[in-house]
LUMRORO-361955 format. One record per atom (N, C-alpha, C): x, y, z. Coordinates in steps of 0.1 Angstrom, whole numbers, plus 5000, padded with zeros to 4 digits. Atoms other than C-alpha are relative to their C-alpha. Layout:
BEGIN
XYZ/...
! end
This chain:
BEGIN
499450104990/334071433948/501349944990/499150095004/337271183940/500149915004/500350154999/337670873932/500949925014/499049994980/340570893966/499049975006/500950014992/337170953984/498949875000/501550095001/334770713969/500849845002/499450175002/337270363967/500349985015/499650004991/338270193990/499949814998/500050155003/339269763991/499349975014/500450034985/337469594023/501449905003/498750074999/340169484043/499450045017/500150034980/340569394085/500350155007/500249884991/340169664111/502050054997/498549964998/344369644116/500550034990/499849925017/344569704076/500250145001/500149885003/342869984077/501050085013/499849874989/344170134112/501650044997/498249975006/348170094098/499950074986/499649915008/347670314069/500150155006/499549854992/347770614090/499250124993/500949915005/344970784073/499350105007/500949944995/343071074084/498649955004/501450054996/339770994103/499150044991/501549975008/337271144079/500350004985/499850075016/339270994048/500449825001/499750115002/338770654038/501049934990/498749995008/341770484025/499249914987/500650065008/341270363992/500749844992/499850135005/343370053986/500649925013/499450124992/344369784008/500149854996/500350115006/345169444004/499049935010/501550084993/342169194013/499949904995/500150165006/343468874003/499649945012/500750104991/342068554021/501449905001/499050064997/345268374033/499949865002/500550145005/343668034028/499849994987/500750045014/342968083991/501349954996/499350115002/344667843970/501350094991/498849895009/348067973954/500650014985/500050065008/347367813922/498650014996/501450035004/344167843899/499349884997/500250175010/342067513893/498850054987/500749965008/339467683872/500350104991/499749905012/340567873841/498850054996/501749925001/336867983836/500150124998/500149845000/336368323832/498650035011/501150024988/334268363865/499550144996/501649855002/331068663864/500049995016/500850014986/331068723902/498850144994/501749945001/327668943912/500850115013/499949874995/327769313923/498950035010/500650024988/326369333956/499750145007/499949904992/324869653973/499950015013/499749984987/325469714008/500350115009/499649934994/324870004030/500750124992/498949865010/325370263999/500849984990/498350015004/328170103985/499449864989/499350105007/329169853960/500749935007/498350124993/331069533968/499949874986/499950075010/332369283944/501249925009/498950144998/334868963954/500249944988/498650095007/337568723931/500449975002/498350105000/340168493928/500750084990/498749925008/342968723914/500949904990/499250125008/345368593891/501549875009/499350024990/347468503921/499549905013/501450034988/344868323939/499350035011/500149934984/344368533966/498450084993/501549945002/340468663968/500150155004/499749835000/340169053963/498450035005/501649954998/337069203980/500050194998/500349865005/336169603967/498750065006/501049945000/333769833975/500250164994/500449835004/332370203959/498950034999/501149925003/330170443961/500050014981/500150015010/328370433927/499350174996/500949874998/327170843919/500450024986/499949955009/328370903887/498649924990/501250035009/326070833853/500550004986/499750005017/327270713818/499050054989/501449995008/324970843796/500649994982/499950055011/324470703758/501249924996/498550065006/327070553734/501550055003/499049945003/330570543737/500750084989/499849915014/330870703702/499250115002/500949875000/328271003714/499349985011/500349974987/327871013752/500250125005/499949894987/328271223782/500249905011/499150044986/329771173819/499350065006/500449964993/327571263842/500750025021/499450074982/329371303884/501149924998/498650135000/332371143872/501050025009/499149984993/334971033891/501650004992/498849955005/338371133886/501749905008/498950105002/341270903880/501250095009/498549964989/344271013912/501249994984/499350015007/347271093891/500949925003/498950055001/349670863905/498749865016/500450054988/348770533929/500749864999/498950165005/350070153933/499849944987/500050075010/350970013904/499650124986/500249945015/350370313879/500050145000/499549845005/350770673866/498950084992/500549985007/348170853847/500650154998/499149895010/349471073818/498750074996/501249945013/347271363800/498950105010/501149924992/344371583811/498949965000/501250115001/341471313807/499449905010/500050084994/340971163837/498749955010/501850024994/337071153844/499549844993/500650045007/335570853840/498749905011/500950044987/332570653859/500449905013/499150064988/333270513892/500549865000/499750134999/333470173882/501549954989/499150075009/335970193854/500850075007/498549974986/338270443880/500149885008/500250114992/337670173902/500749904998/499050145003/338869863882/500950064991/498749965005/341470033863/501150025015/499250014990/343170103899/500049885004/500350154994/342269753911/501349914993/499350045010/344069643881/501349965001/498749955001/347069813885/500749985016/499450054985/347269733924/500249864996/500050155002/346869363916/501449994996/499050005012/350069403888/501150035017/498849934990/352069593919/499949855015/500150084993/350769333943/500749915005/498950115008/352469033929/501450074997/498649995006/355569233913/500450175011/499749884991/356369483944/500950114993/499249895003/359069633928/499950034980/500149915013/357469713892/500150134995/500149895002/357669993874/498550034996/501449975001/354170173871/499650004986/500449995016/351870133841/499450124994/500349895004/350970423823/498150004997/501749955008/347170543818/499650135000/500649875006/345870783794/498850054998/501349965000/342870883784/498949945005/501850064994/339470813801/499250074992/500149945010/337471073793/499550135004/500049914992/336671423801/499450065010/500850004988/334871583831/498950024997/501449995003/331471643815/499649884987/500350065012/332071333786/500250074992/499949925015/331471433748/501149964994/499150025009/333771433724/501550065005/498649974998/337671423728/500949944992/498849995010/340471493704/500749895004/500350055011/341371263689/499049844997/501050084998/339170983699/498649994993/501650005000/335770853684/499550005009/501050034994/334670733712/500650055012/499949914989/335870803751/498950145004/500849864994/332871043759/498749935008/501350014988/330570833786/500349975009/499650104987/333070733808/500449865004/499550174999/333970393798/501149944996/498950075009/336570363775/501450045007/498450004995/340570393790/500749944992/499250025006/343370383771/501649965013/499349984987/346170223793/501349904994/498650075006/349970123785/500649854996/499450144997/352069813784/500849985005/498950074993/354569643802/501649944992/498750025009/358069653789/501149905007/499250094989/360469383798/501150045009/499149954994/363069363820/499750175013/500449864994/361269653838/500250144997/499149845005/362169953818/498450034998/500849925000/360170233828/499550074987/500949955007/357970403803/499550125003/500449865003/357270763795/498550035002/501450025005/354070693778/500049874994/500850125008/352470463753/501149974991/498650005007/355770323733/499349854990/500150095008/355070063706/500949895000/499250104992/356469693718/499849894988/500550095009/357069443698/500149875004/500250094993/356469103708/500849905009/499150014993/359769033722/500150075013/499549924991/360269313740/498450035013/501349934991/356469323757/500549885014/500350094991/356369203792/498849915004/501350085000/353868933789/499049965010/500450074986/353368793822/499150145007/500249894992/352769143837/498650044994/501049955003/350469253814/498849914994/501050104995/348768963812/499349965012/500449974988/348069003850/499250114999/500949865003/346369343841/498849964992/501450025008/344069173815/499249925006/500850124992/343268863835/499050055011/500749984992/342469053866/498650134993/501249925004/339769283847/499049924994/500850125003/338568973832/499449975009/500950064986/337768873866/499350055007/500749904994/335869133874/498849964994/501049945011/333369083848/499450084994/500749825006/332869433839/500850064985/499049925015/335069443807/498849914985/500650035013/333169443772/501049964991/499149995006/335869513752/501750005001/498249975002/340069523749/500149954983/499349985010/341169643719/501850024999/498249975000/345369533711/500049964986/499850045005/346969503684/500049814996/500550135000/346569153666/501549975002/498850115004/350569083664/500650005019/499250034986/351069083704/498849905007/501250134991/347668843711/500549885002/499650124999/349768543702/500949965012/499250014984/352368593733/498849965013/500650004992/349668663753/499049885003/501050105006/347368393743/500949865006/499550154999/350068103746/500450015018/499850004984/351168253782/498649965007/501250024995/347568213794/499849854999/499850135004/347467903778/500649915009/498850084991/350567763801/499850045013/500249974987/349167943830/498549925005/501250134997/345967663831/498850064992/501649975007/343367843806/499749924992/500250045010/341767663787/500050034986/500249925018/341467703746/498550055002/501549965004/337367713752/499950175011/500349884993/337867993776/500750104988/499049905012/340768173753/499150024989/500849955011/338468153726/499050094999/501249914995/335968343741/500750145001/499349894996/338868593754/500650074985/499349965008/341168623725/499449994981/500150075011/340768663688/501049964991/499150075005/343768513678/499749815012/499650025017/343968223662/499049974994/501350085010/341268223638/499150134993/500649925005/340368573633/498750025007/501650024997/336968503656/499450155003/500349894998/334868813659/499450055013/501049944991/332868823687/500949925016/499150004989/335668833716/500450095008/499849874995/336869033740/501150095001/498849975006/340769093732/499250014986/499850015017/340369193694/500550154994/499649935002/341769373668/500050124998/500749875005/341069743661/501750094997/498749905005/343969983641/500450135007/499449824992/346070243661/500049925012/499650044988/346369993692/501249945003/498750115000/349769863689/500950025011/499549944985/350970083718/499749965015/501149964991/348270053745/498549894996/501250054998/345569833753/498550095002/501449904999/341770023749/499549925007/501150094989/339769913777/498650045001/501349954997/336069933775/498849955011/501450094989/333469863804/499050014996/501449995001/330169743804/499250125008/500849894995/327569983815/499450005014/500450034985/326970033854/498650014997/501250094995/323769833865/499450105000/500849914993/322270123878/499950144994/499949875010/322970413847/499249964991/501350055011/319670363826/499850064986/499949955010/320970583800/500949924995/498950005004/323670433795/500049864985/500550095016/323970193756/501149964999/498650065011/326869983741/499850044989/
! end
């Protein structure tokens, strides 16, 4: 079963009926924000929303970077087995080739239901905030059954994904491009990262150290406290136990690693 059939955002009946989808297929994404939500974030700390299970579906609601409350639900039938550097994937979800705010390149789009859900969600939020933005490029996730995926050391259990960067001036990118700090669209790139952080489901994000200062300063200017940012960024000071950290080979993309799904007993970090 593809992620398109498994995944959808919570929305009102009027929004769902407006999608015009066949009755036997649920719309996978629709805007479900609260009009009464504050336009500005007042709490810069990293939220940790709880995943709820109801009617056989997982649900989560969180405040997005734009102050809107997003609710999303998905079926979880995949299983992440073992560790990212030595594992497998059972009944993985397939990331569609295109969707609001992203396009997938390559031949390895399979991941856990959670990974595929949140990769699409972050791209959707960027698209929601910047409707005219070019799509971000998403590369390898895992093979259909996981296992070794050249040239990667990880990407074996459906919880790793490579995501491209946004370039200034809304420049479209065909693949992963090594951008200098002055060429990086810091605002959009941070929205993508921040959305992932706000789900509470991200373990690590690997990113070259030369791009971290610009993102750090932008997040601070947006109201994030230094105490929060010290938990997020390795910059400044070279801290080790942060979410965004330097790993060689990640100058042209983000490597996102998601946490183990709660109902995957054989998953390990």
